[in-house]
ROFI-44441 format. One record per residue: residue in one letter; x negated, z negated, y of N, C-alpha, C in turn. Coordinates in steps of 0.001 Angstrom, whole numbers, padded with zeros to 6 digits, always signed. Each point is the difference from the previous one (the first is absolute). Example, Ala and Ser with C-alpha at 12.3 -4.5 7.8 and 13.67 -1.06 7.14 Angstrom:
<sites>
a-013190-007800-005690+000890+000000+001190-000900+000000+001200
s+000350+000720+001050-000820-000060+001190+000770-000730+001090
</sites>
This chain:
<sites>
x-000836+000000-001194+000836+000000+001194-000874+000000+001247
x+000440+000750+001037-000800+000116+001210+000176-001225+000893
x-001032-000244+000780-000012-001098+000957-000033+000594+001403
x+000854-000487+000877+000022+000445+001382-000386-001169+000904
x-000320+000335+001235-000272-001023+001011+001136+000058+001003
x+000720-001080+000157+001153-000043+000894-000075-001243+000883
x-000189+000225+001285+000029-001085+000987-000872-001194-000392
x-001241+000324-000348-000974-001058-000237-000123-000469-001425
x+000778+000575-000928+000020-000489-001375-000122+001169-000974
x-000856-000173-001013-000031+000940-001116+001124-000377-000964
x+000802+000981-000382+001162-000294-000827+000272+001183-000913
x+000545-000256-001189+000422+001089-000867+001015+000861+000733
x-000122+001314-000140+000894+000907+000713+001459-000315-000290
x+000294-000375-001252+001380-000283-000387+000548-001251+000671
x-000891-000822+000514+000429-001251+000627-000062+000050+001525
x-000470+001096+000552-000115+000119+001456+001391+000110+000619
x+000204-000665+001113+001294-000020+000667-000175+000250+001500
x+000794+000951+000521+000023+000293+001430+001434-000159+000483
x+000182-000582+001163+001331-000264+000542+000789+001295+000212
x+001297-000021-000294+000837+001177+000309+000112+000256+001496
x-000414-000990+000808+000035+000173+001443-001353+000395+000584
x-000942+000350-000872-001282+000510+000489+000251+001311+000740
x-000580+000129+001180+000267+001170+000835-000594+001285-000579
x-000936-000136-000929-000460+001182-000708+001093+000585-000865
x+000892-000860-000471+001126+000425-000835+001188+000441+000845
x+000334-000754+001047+001202+000304+000776-000221+001080+001060
x-001254+000143+000497-000266+000982+001047-001152+000961-000328
x-000663-000176-001116-001187+000811-000262-001119-000304+000978
x-000024-001243+000519-000962-000388+001027-001271-000524-000657
x-000844+000945-000397-001226-000378-000683-001015+001112+000024
x-001242-000352-000287-001090+000963-000090-000768-000274-001289
x-000841+000957-000384-000701-000171-001274-001327+000716+000014
x-000811-000301-000994-001263+000686-000250-000207+000123-001504
x-000746+001015-000389-000427+000175-001388-001502+000186+000014
x-000699-000867-000696-001458+000080-000065-000431+000125-001454
x-000788+001028-000293-000412+000204-001383-001330-000695-000281
x-000204-000309-001272-001254-000585-000468-000523+000850-001149
x-001300+000211-000027-000654+000741-001073-001097-000885-000564
x+000099-000300-001268-000953-000898-000658-000123-001332+000738
x+001148-000493+000453+000031-001296+000662-000370-000001+001463
x-000360+001161+000543-000402+000099+001406+001096+000701+000789
x+000444-000635+001095+001014+000620+000851-000619+001119+000831
x+000787+001052+000192-000442+001169+000752+000563-000075+001418
x-000886-000127+000976+000372-000016+001418+001044-001066+000336
x-000125-001168-000620+000946-001089+000278+000039-000387+001476
x-001141-000086+000715+000081-000361+001420+000863+000963+000812
x-000083+001282-000301+000815+000985+000724+001484-000204-000287
x+000329-000297-001255+001408-000224-000353+000542-001257+000667
x-000786-001055+000031+000468-001244+000611+000079+000131+001515
x-000901+000780+000590+000083+000250+001445+001270+000785+000328
x+000351+000957-000854+001237+000757+000222+001219-000896-000184
x-000072-000927-000954+001084-000971-000156+000192-000785+001295
x-001087-000433+000607+000083-000727+001263+000658+000853+001082
x-000374+001285+000060+000583+000881+001015+001501+000181-000237
x+000398+000159-001259+001418+000168-000309+000781-001255+000357
x-000547-001172-000337+000667-001255+000334+000175-000129+001510
x-001055+000294+000738+000075-000114+001457+001017+000977+000578
x+000015+001223-000510+000927+001009+000518+001446-000396-000230
x+000263-000718-001091+001363-000409-000337+000358-001379+000525
x-000956-000690+000594+000260-001341+000491+000214-001011-001107
x-000635+000225-001159+000100-000916-001132-001223-000915-000006
x+000227-001279-000116-001113-000945-000019-000835+000191-001265
x-001314-000030+000100-000826+000070-001212+000334-001173-000915
x-000121+000199-001310+000250-001120-000912-001076-001067+000162
x+000319-001254-000316-001004-001068+000129-001263+000269-000810
x+000115+000799-001063-001151+000274-000872-000860+001165+000486
x+000255+000524+001200-000689+001219+000441-001513-000097-000147
x-000602-001106+000402-001456-000117-000041-000551-000008-001420
x+000844-000269-000979-000450-000120-001386+000435+001180-000871
x+000527+001063+000602+000541+001094-000809-001049+000639-000904
x-001224+000115+000491-001066+000576-000841-000151-000773-001306
x-000132-001292+000104-000220-000813-001197+001254-000052-000873
x+001176-000005+000612+001237+000000-000779+000121+001293-000795
x-000336+001113+000619+000053+001281-000704-000890-000017-001238
x-001214-000505+000162-000933-000053-001131+000514-000930-001091
x+000520-001158+000401+000505-000941-000991+001221+000561-000719
x+000832+000739+000724+001189+000586-000609-000374+001032-001059
x-001035+000792+000279-000496+000929-001027-000387-000765-001256
x-000780-001071+000182-000463-000773-001146+001127-000624-000791
x+000984-000542+000696+001113-000639-000699+000828+000993-000805
x-000073+001288+000364+000748+001025-000723-000899+000853-000891
x-001260-000421-000151-000962+000728-000840-000105+001479+000395
x+000016+000261+001294-000131+001363+000519-001392+000171+000584
x-000697+001033-000435-001285+000335+000604+000101+001294+000812
x+000750+000975-000519+000249+001241+000730+001502+000147+000170
x+000422+000024+001244+001434+000056+000280+000248-000224+001478
x+001073-000683+000321+000349-000184+001406+000599-001375+000246
x-000078-000389+001263+000734-001162+000491+000950+000488+001092
x+001258-000348-000141+001028+000324+000985+000286-001257+000809
x-000041+000128+001338+000296-001114+000903+001209+000370+000849
x+000960-000879+000077+001163+000231+000853+000257-001237+000846
x+000189+000231+001290+000292-001087+000930+001294+000314+000726
x+000953-000915-000045+001220+000139+000784+000048-001101+001040
x+000922+000120+000939+000048-000987+001086+000549-001334-000456
x+000580-000072-001200+000458-001270-000531+001512-000112-000073
x+000485-001221-000027+001411-000282-000281+000731-000371+001281
x+001179+000585+000186+000859-000359+001137+001433+000411-000340
x+000997-000534+000729+001350+000540-000134-000025+001492+000322
x+000951+000751-000559-000016+001442+000242+000483+000296+001421
x-000988+000212+000851+000233+000265+001415-001134+000904+000459
x+000320+001060+000723-001017+000982+000345-001147-000582+000804
x+000261-000859+000942-001027-000397+000963-000620-001368-000240
x+000613-000811-000843-000541-001341-000225-001371+000079-000663
x-000879-000927+000379-001325-000070-000622-000060-001221-000909
x-000521+000169-001198-000055-001128-000940-000800-001169+000556
x+000456-001202-000342-000726-001212+000398-001174-000298-000929
x+000147+000421-001271-001012-000339-000992-001087+001046-000124
x-000738-000107-001060-001133+000869-000262+000446+001416-000340
x-000897+000970+000174+000225+001338-000530-000144-000059-001519
x+000638+000922-000688-000047+000049-001463-001143+000903-000446
x-000850-000507-000876-001113+000765-000556+000175+000116-001502
x+000062+001233-000476+000044+000281-001438-001173+000898-000350
x-000726-000372-001058-001115+000814-000474+000101+000134-001511
x-000274+001200-000492+000008+000226-001440-001144+000922-000371
x-000413-000074-001263-001102+000831-000498+000471+000786-001210
x-000504+001225-000119+000303+000776-001205-001173+000902-000341
x-000187+000231-001276-001104+000836-000469+000364+001472+000133
x-000995+000821+000325+000194+001449+000067-001362+000669+000039
x-000158+001062-000787-001257+000745-000017+000216+001280+000800
x-000272-000059+001295+000336+001074+000921-000737+001302-000324
x-001248-000108-000410-000791+001205-000258+000471+000747-001250
x+000732-000681-000870+000493+000658-001210+001403+000572+000182
x+000592-000187+001166+001341+000520+000249-000016+001524-000038
x+001016+000587-000597+000062+001460-000096+000045+000644+001382
x+000640-000652+000981+000054+000563+001347-001404+000145+000575
x-000831-001019-000160-001357+000027+000532-000843+001056-000716
x+000155+000105-001295-000843+000889-000796+000480+001445+000023
x+001320+000194+000022+000548+001349-000184+000739+000547+001213
x+000329-000856+000963+000702+000464+001186+001506-000130-000117
x+000681+000232+001126+001456-000152+000054+000641+001201+000696
x+001305+000129-000213+000826+000997+000667+000931-000743+000952
x+000153+000510+001228+000776-000715+001006+001002+000925+000674
x+000901-000611+000746+000974+000733+000807-000111-000434+001454
x+000539+000816+000905+000043-000331+001416+001401-000443+000392
x+000077-000997+000864+001265-000457+000548-000201-000377+001468
x+001011+000254+000813-000069-000373+001405-000110-001517+000122
x-000841-000432+000939-000234-001426+000191+001019-000541+001000
x+001036-000658-000507+001041-000549+000876-000036-001529-000007
x-001148-000566-000395-000160-001449-000005-000206-000523+001423
x-000039-001327+000136-000219-000578+001322-001411+000321+000483
x-000267-000279+001280-001249+000442+000616-001047-001099+000123
x+000104-001022-000846-001076-000998-000072-000558-000018-001418
x-000405+001197-000455-000547+000112-001353-001404-000578-000095
x-000575-000378+001148-001309-000643+000008+000084-001452-000456
x+001208-000556-000071+000198-001358-000506+000318+000088-001484
x-000705-000758-000813+000213+000067-001454+001144-000951-000375
x+001197+000447+000307+001180-000816-000195+000544+000122-001411
x+000733-001017-000419+000644+000046-001320+001281+000829+000012
x+000398+000533+001129+001195+000848+000075-000337+001390-000533
x+000022+000151-001309-000513+001199-000652+001076+000897-000604
x+001261-000190+000377+001055+000800-000601-000200+001510+000192
x-000418+000472+001181-000235+001447+000133-001057+000518-000975
x-001059-000786-000210-001041+000420-000938+000514-000026-001432
x+000774-001022-000348+000589-000072-001335+000880+001220-000242
x+000836+000332+000970+000901+001148-000141-000785+001306-000122
x-001069+000129+000794-000801+001218-000044-000701+000162-001339
x-000521-001099-000544-000673+000071-001298+000994+000287-001131
x+001176-000605+000057+001008+000278-001022+000483+001447+000087
x+000138+000500+001220+000390+001392+000187-001056+000938-000577
x-001270-000353+000192-001079+000813-000564+000094+000060-001524
x+000186-001155-000628+000113-000025-001457+001211+000799-000479
x+001106-000075+000747+001191+000762-000367-000246+001508+000081
x-000988+000380+000826-000353+001414+000152-001229+000388-000808
x-000350-000868-000971-001103+000276-000932-001356+000133+000673
x-000184-000731+001095-001330-000119+000596-000334-001477+000127
x-001229-000291+000414-000488-001381-000047+000275-000808+001251
x+000017+000663+001164+000061-000774+001243+000465+000892+001139
x+000139-000605+001177+000490+000674+001196-001002-000141+001129
x-000219+001098+000728-000745-000030+001252+000996+000208+001134
x-000125-000813+001049+000902+000093+001137-000603+000868+001110
x+000882+000614+000797-000446+000765+001164+000924-000269+001174
x-000558+000145+001220+000796-000069+001216-000293+001231+000841
x+000372-000025+001281-000166+001189+000846-001464+000324+000258
x-000908-000960-000229-001420+000245+000216-000722+000483-001251
x+000581-000244-001169-000648+000385-001248+000209-001064-001065
x-000879-000019-001002+000085-000980-001075-000305-001388+000565
x+000848-000983-000313-000274-001367+000454-000792-000758-001056
x+000612-000199-001172-000653-000745-001083+000809+000201-001269
x-000523-000488-001115+000773-000021-001225+000929-001192-000013
x+000863-000065-001005+000945-001114-000090-000723-001333-000160
x-001217+000023-000524-000813-001226-000077-001484+000342+000068
x-000344+000951+000867-001388+000469+000036-000292+000717+001311
x-001288+000189+000277-000444+000899+001064-000350+001352-000605
x+000042+001035+000825-000152+001376-000480-001248+000624+000617
x-000794+000676-000855-001181+000744+000430+000116+001448-000468
x-000543+000898+000803-000087+001415-000346-001439+000455+000197
x-000457+000905-000847-001284+000669+000196+000312+001449+000352
x-000449+000450+001175+000335+001358+000414-000964+001013-000608
x+000201+001255+000335-000792+001077-000596-001478-000084+000353
x-000331-000760+001046-001396-000132+000423-000645-001276-000549
x+000737-000729-000824-000538-001215-000583+000133-001225+000877
x+000784+000099+001074+000206-001137+000899+001092-000906-000548
x-000261-001280+000035+000962-001006-000442+000911-000334+001176
x+001308+000153-000209+000970-000177+001080+000994-001093-000384
x+000257-000923+000918+001034-001006-000209+000579-000375+001358
x+001225-000446+000006+000687-000301+001259-000613-001234+000671
x-000171+000019+001315-000528-001183+000689+001005-001144-000034
x-000513-001210+000114+000865-001169-000061+000890-000096+001242
x+001207-000477-000237+000966-000263+001065+001089-000875-000605
x+001049-000246+000757+001115-000772-000544+000774+000760-001063
x-000317+001281-000204+000764+000829-000931-000537-000002-001427
x-001096-000688-000228-000525-000093-001363-000779-001291-000146
x-000132-000428-001264-000728-001226-000294-001497+000242+000092
x-000694-000965+000580-001464+000057+000043-000532-000429-001359
x-000117+000949-000912-000397-000313-001362-001427-000517-000080
x-000199-001094-000707-001355-000528-000200-000824+000959-000855
x+000631+000600-001006-000706+000982-000820-000304+001241+000820
x+000938+000422+000839-000239+001127+000909-001270-000223+000807
x-000113-001178+000599-001157-000288+000843-001290+000005-000805
x+000039-000537-001218-001195-000025-000831-000409+001413-000406
x+000979+000852-000322-000309+001384-000376-000634+000740+001165
x+000511-000211+001199-000612+000636+001170-001442-000453+000179
x-000270-001278-000195-001372-000510+000105-000911+000646-001042
x+000500+000077-001235-000805+000590-001070-000228+001493+000255
x+001025+000675+000497-000124+001432+000278-001019+000249+001118
x+000045-000818+001031-000990+000147+001077-001408-000236-000533
x-000141-001024-000828-001313-000290-000569-000526+001109-000877
x+000918+000755-000622-000404+001114-000866-000177+001299+000763
x+000249-000037+001308-000241+001178+000827+001150+000980+000095
x+001193-000402-000410+001151+000902+000089+000482+000118+001445
x+000478+001181+000348+000645+000211+001284+001414-000576-000052
x+000395-000713+001073+001287-000700+000016+000735+000318+001298
x+001306+000256-000120+000866+000132+001158+001193-000932-000172
x+000233-000844+000983+001202-000825-000004+001008+000659+000943
x+000965+000674-000595+001036+000728+000726+001196+000186-000928
x+001176+000281+000560+001158+000234-000866-000220+001218-000910
x+000442-000121-001235-000027+001106-000967+001338+000722+000091
x-000041+001297+000319+001228+000775+000097+000487+000399-001390
x+001319+000060-000160+000543+000383-001306-000493+001379-000427
x-000146+000903+000954-000439+001358-000324-001413+000029-000572
x-000795-001021+000316-001376-000055-000499-000075-000309-001491
x+001024-000653-000522-000074-000492-001374-000184+001121-001008
x+000664+001132+000229-000061+001103-000962-001384+000617-000087
x-000789-000124+001073-001342+000605+000004-001110-001043-000109
x+000363-001249-000248-001004-001054-000106-000903+000227-001208
x-001261-000335+000160-000934+000077-001126+000216-001171-000953
x+000356-001172+000567+000246-001191-000807+000963-000914+000760
x+000644-000886-000728+000856-001006+000607-000023-001233-000894
x-000005-001179+000621+000082-001231-000787+000648-001095+000831
x+000446-001036-000693+000590-001159+000667-000817-001238-000363
x+000045-000991+000888-000784-001213-000225+000856-001236+000221
x-000272-001024-000777+000586-001324+000194-000781-000968-000867
x+000321-001292+000122-000718-000998-000794+000149+000272-001486
x+001186+000402-000439+000237+000202-001433-000141+001466-000427
x+000260+000932+000905-000237+001417-000307-001505+000305-000032
x-000814-000823+000679-001405+000321+000261-000035+001340+000744
x-000584+001026-000621+000037+001362+000544+000669+000867-001059
x+001230+000396+000239+000771+000743-001000+000192+001443+000448
x-000477+000969-000795+000145+001408+000368+001462+000440+000000
x+000333+000866+000957+001318+000636+000047-000155+001437-000476
x+000743+000367-001036-000129+001320-000616+000997+001003+000543
x+001239-000439+000233+001019+000882+000565+000832-000769+001018
x+000505+000742+000994+000888-000560+001017+001220+000896+000093
x+001152-000545-000309+001238+000796-000047-000172+001228-000892
x-000731-000180-001088-000174+001080-000963-001099+000986+000325
x-000623-000121+001152-001095+000894+000396-001322-000639-000387
x-000812+000729-000759-001264-000536-000490-001031-000099+001107
x-000762-001070-000038-001180-000158+000855-001197+000492-000795
x-000640+001071+000487-001183+000558-000680+000260+000216-001492
x+001116+000675-000294+000369+000314-001382+000190-001236-000873
x+000332-001107+000626+000288-001210-000762-001223-000674-000585
x-001178+000305+000539-001242-000595-000499-000472-001115+000935
x-000608-001026-000571-000560-001091+000803-001325+000472+000588
x-000126-000101+001319-001143+000573+000688-001253-000862-000028
x-001135+000599+000319-001285-000720-000074-000133-001114+001028
x+000562+000151+001191-000108-001070+000999+000821-001205-000436
x+001178+000258-000552+000811-001101-000525-000752-000749-001088
x-000586+000739-000935-000743-000635-001091-001208-000771+000526
x-000680+000556+000982-001161-000701+000570+000431-001310+000648
x+001087+000042+000764+000473-001217+000658+000515-001015-001015
x+000622+000474-001073+000408-000921-001063-001214-000728-000562
x-001043+000743-000265-001213-000602-000566-000632-000990+000975
x-000075+000383+001280-000571-000893+001001+000809-001286+000122
x+001329+000141-000039+000847-001181+000155-000090-000902-001226
x-000013+000580-001176-000117-000804-001222-001334-000743-000027
x-001060+000673+000437-001297-000680+000084+000040-001127+001010
x+000663+000238+001122+000118-001040+001024+000733-001226-000549
x+001044+000216-000762+000798-001115-000494-000794-000939-000896
x-000978+000526-000716-000743-000851-000939-001360-000435+000530
x-000388+000480+001187-001288-000404+000580+000013-001470+000405
</sites>
């Protein structure tokens, strides 16, 4: 049985209890992070926790009392669940209050953390690539906050599966925004790595930032600009990034093959660089 960390206590998941009046439940008023571990070592944990702080501040949610100890709690949670390679999920809500839009809870914020095993590098998506669809991005305009209000992403992913593809990429009037749970990269015909610049319209992915650092170190040309939908059909390569996707190749978009459906050399090089980084 799995062990979770809830409001200062390690407890069996089956015994964990959260109030029905928690604002994460009644209003979706919460934020979260996912941090992966490889061979017991967390990957870019400081960046994930810094983003958690930014999300909490943006939403006006008080940090949990355990904020200063999250690093050690994450490590202990892995150990208690016998996980060496996998992830820790952290969720913070504003806490418990009567159901009222504007009232602020008197008590502590709610902190839930759980661990689960997963071998990301052995996932078929990472090794073989995925097929995706495009959908207009009609979500709210604070996508830079990693909120638990994920219904649009859930719907987009379920719609993708119903259409026999793996995932959804969103677009707006400027171009591709992001995937349903990922950032999007394109390699153009000249070998330039292209990804949309950060703004309130997409999440500042920690993996995105690490890939850009690794790409710069390897001497790749990089452009941070919107990717136009028309560019996708002529792209040399395309991939998506996230903590759990790592670097996942995109083979087709709306049924149109990227480079004849083959995984490109720049994608493979960046996969190798990132995998090496994770275990260094």
